[in-house]
Structures are given as C-alpha cells and as structure tokens.
N, C-alpha and C positions, 0 to 999 in steps of 0.2 A: 676958266678948266682952271682945273689945279694939275699941280706936277707931280705925278704920282710914282710912288718909288714900289719896286718887287716885294719891299717889304709889305707892303700895306696889302699885298693880293695874293701873297704865296700862300700854298698849304704849308705851315707849321709844323706837323705831324701827321706826314707821309708813309705809306706803308712803305715797307722796304725788305729786303731780302738777302739773304748771306750767298756766298759762292758755291754752299753745299744746298743749297735749296733746290729739290726738287723742280723738274721744268712744268710737271703738271699740276704743282702748288703755283708755280708761278703763271700757271695759264688760267686758273681758279682766279687768284687775285686779281688779273687784268680783267676779267669778267665779272665778276662780284663788285669790284670797286668802280666798274667803268671808267679805266683810267689806260691810257695808251703805253706808259712803261712803268716799271718798278725801278728803283735803285739799288744797287748792290753794294753792297758796306762789308768792312772788315769788321771784327768784333770790337774794333776800338773805333768805329764811328766815321774811318774815312770814304768816300765815293772812289771805288772801285771799277765801278762801270754802272752799264743803262741795260734793261732788258725791254727790247719794246715788243708791241703785237708782231712786227714786220723781222725780229728773228725768230719768232716761233713759225711765222707762215715762212718765210726761208726754211727752215727747218725741217716740215712738214713737204714743203714741194720738191727739197732732195733727196729726202726719201721716196716719196713718189718717183719721180723723175728728173735722176742724178747729174744728164745731161743735158736739163733743160732750163729754159728762160732763167730760174734761181740762180744757175751757176755761171752766170757772165762773171769773165774776171775773178776766176776761182781755181786754185791749182786742185787736183784730183787731192790731194791730203786735207788740203781748206774744205773744200764737198765733204767729204767721209767724218771730221772732225765734227763739222754742225750737224752732216745727219744722224750720228750715232749721242751727240750734246744728251745727258739726262740732268747736269744741273747748272741753274742761272751761269755758274763761272765758265763753264766751259761755252758759251754761246753770248755771252753777254758782250754789246758792246764797250771797249776799252775807252779812257781819256774821252768821256762825254764831252760836249760841250756844256759850261758852267755859267753859270752869272752870279752876282754878287747882289746880298741883300739891299744895299744901298744905289743899286743902279737903277735906273727909270725905265718905266714901264715901255717907254719908247724904243729903247736902246734893248729890251729883253727878247719884243717885238721882231727889232732888226734880226739877235743873231737868230732864230725861232727861222725866221725869212731864208736867211743866208745859208746854213745847214740843214733848212727841210726838217727842222725839228718838232715835235708835236709838246713837249716838255722841257725845261730846262731844271737840270738839278742846282739849288741854290745854295753856295756852301761859303763858307765861315774863311779868311786868312791863313787858316791851318788846315783847308782841304776838307774838313767836318761836314758833313748833309746839316743843314737850318732848315730847308724847307724846300720844294718844288714848285713850279709856278709853269702853265699851261696854257693853252690858246685861249682857253674858256676864260681865265683868270685875266688875264687880259683884256680881252674881248670886251668885258663887263664894265671897266672904269669907261669907255666909251661913249659917244650917245650913238654911236653911227659910221660908218665911214670916212667922214668928211671928220670928224673929230680923231681918230685913225690917223690921218692924214695931218690935218692941223696941229697933233704935238707931235709927228718925227719929224714936220717940217719946222717947226717951233725950234723943234731942240737940234737939229741938224743946221739948219740954215742962220740962224738967231743965236744958239749956245745954251739954252735957257729959256724959262717959260716969260710970256710975253702977248704981246698981239701976234698973228699970225701974218708974215709978210704976205704982202698982193703981188 
C-alpha cells in the first residue's frame, strides 16, 4: 500500500464564503455541492472559520426552541446570537482544526476522529487555504476497513511505511 498524503486526496478548489455571506446562500452551497461544511475566508485568503451543517441546524433548533436540546452549555446571549445570525461570520466556528498538505492521510483521519470533524481545511504555513479534505476523500485511498487500520497502525507503531506489525 502506498503512503498517501493529504495533498494526494484533497479538493484543491473548494467552495468558500466570506464572513458577510448570507446564511441562506451558505445553506444552498452545502445542499447543492453535497458537502458538510464550507470554509470562511478573509479577503486575503486566510482561513477565519468554518460553517458546518450542524451550525445551521443548531441555529434552526434555537429559533424553534431556545431552551431545548440545542442550547446546552450556552448562555442566553450565545443562544440569541446564534438564533438571530444572518451571515456566515456570525455563526462560523472559529479556529477550526486544520491539516497541512504534507500530512499523511492517516494523520488526517486521526484528527477527524479526535475532533469529530467531517472535513478539515488544508492550510499552508501562512494560514492560507489550499484545499479541503473530507471523510470521503480519505476513505477512497483505502481498500477497506483493514486498509485503514493497517495504514494507521503502520504509521503510529512503526513510524512510517512498511509491513504491518502482527
């Protein structure tokens, strides 16, 4: 099995939005592109945050039931801000977990698992977005569950490509 890097599987021209993008447009992008989240960029291309499906669902939940399940661990001010948000900048998750293009696919998979992420923005050393890698991108390089386990095991236990420890 080859030793895959994020650069080999990432989307290099992801759809992005700015902080002023209306949430209606963000929702339309997620549905039309069949993606789970969209990066929010500054005018200079720096990654500012991420708007995920779950952010939009939380907003709708808070609009319908401000004291319900969606409001756990949120102050009144936070609930109100999310419920009344109209732009990507008002609802985005700031400081999203990111990955570098030279990271291995196994490293990206571990990050996604650890942070329960469905996608990772891929950034360069200056913080500029160079791509996005999603769960499906990662899964395509593995021949099945045993391949995923083998590559992660090889990388974490052995420290690089080679035969899988038994």
